N, C-alpha and C positions, 0 to 999 in steps of 0.2 A: 109472810116473807121470811120470818125467822125459822119457821118449821121447815121450809124448803132448804134453807142453808144448813140446818141441823141434819137433815136427812142426807144432803149431799156430802157433808163432812163425815157422817157415819159410813156412807158407802165407800168413800175414799179410804177410811181407816180399815174397813174390812178387806178391801182388795189389796192393801199394802202388804208387803212380805216382811214386815218387821213388827215387833211388839204385839200389841193386843189384837191387831188385825190378823196377824199370822196365827196366833193362838186360836181365835174364833174360827177361822176358815180351815185350818189344817189340824191343829192339835186337840181342839175340843171334840171332834168326832172320834179321834183315837182314844181320848180319855173316857168318853161316854161308852165306847164299845168295850174297852177293857173292864170298865165297871160292870157292864152287862154280863160279860164272861164270868166274872167273879161272883156276881149275884146268882147266876144260874148254877155255878159250881157249889154254892152254899146251900142249894136245895137238896134236902135229904131224899134219898131213894128216887132221884130223877131218872126217868126212862127216856130214850130217844123217841121222837115222834114216828119214825119209820120202824117197822117190825120185821126185820129179816136179819140173818146172821151177819154180825159185824156192822150193822147199820150205824152204831155209835162211832165207828171209825170214819164213816162218810161224813157224819155231823162234825167231827173234829177237823177233818180235812177242810170242809167248807167254812167252819167257824174261824179257823186260823188263816185260811186263804183270804177272807175278807179283812182280817186284821193286818195281814201282810200288805194288801193293797193300800189300806189306810196309812200304815207306817211308811211305805215307800213314797206315797204322795206327800206326806208331811215332811219327811226327811229331805226329799228332793227340793221342796220349797224352802226349807230351812238352811240347807247346806248349799248356798248358791255358788260357791267357788269350787265345788267338788264334782267329780264324774258321777254319772248315773249309776254305774256299777258299784261305786263306793256307797252311795245311798242305799242301794238294794242289799248289799252285803250287811250293812249296819242294820237295816230293817229286819233282815233274816235273823241276825244275832239277837236283836231285841225281842223279836217274836218268839224265838226258841227259848229265851230266858223267861219270858212271861208264861209260856206253856209249861216250863218246868216248875215255876212257882205255883201255877194253877193246879198242876197234878199233885204237888206236895200238899197244897191247901186241902185238896179233896180227901186226903188221908185222914183228916180230922172231922169229916162230915159223915154222919151215920148213913149207911147204905151206899157210900161212894168209896172209891179206892184210888190209889196212886198207881198208875200203870205206865210202864215204859212203852207199851204198844200204843197207848193213847198219845203219849208225847211224840212218838214217831209219826203218827197220823197228823198231829198238829204241825210238826216240823215239815212234813211233806206238803201240806197245804200251804204253809208259808213259803216254801221253796217254789212251788208252782206259781204262786201269786207274784213272786219276784220275776220269774221268767216272763209272765204275762205283762207285768209292769214295764220291764225293759223293752219288750217287743213293741208295745204301744207307745211308750214314752219316746222312743227313738223315731218311730214312724211319725208321731205328731210333731216332734222337733224338726225332723228333716223335711216334712211335707209342707 
């Protein structure tokens, strides 16, 4: 009987949009993903898995596109009194700042470099993600 109550209380806490439940459901994935980005950035001489000209730009676009979706989702859940556009613009700004820090960090890793073109690909991925987020969030809310 106690186990069922404990599980029910945990489920309620996770689905709540405040405190620890908010962190677990929305911000833990963001934190884990940013950690993964910096872990990969710390790998010396890392090569993209696809081998064609500028394939790394495609990887940057996708990498920060996913981060943009995670950030948009987390900010939309956290900023309950604000417009979707505000959450998306804030997500884009945060994503672009993380991308800039990531590029700067790579300047200190052997075989990696700090590239404005990579940051531009990151920012483009984040921008595209916010457009997708806004399109689907509005459709979901209105539907």
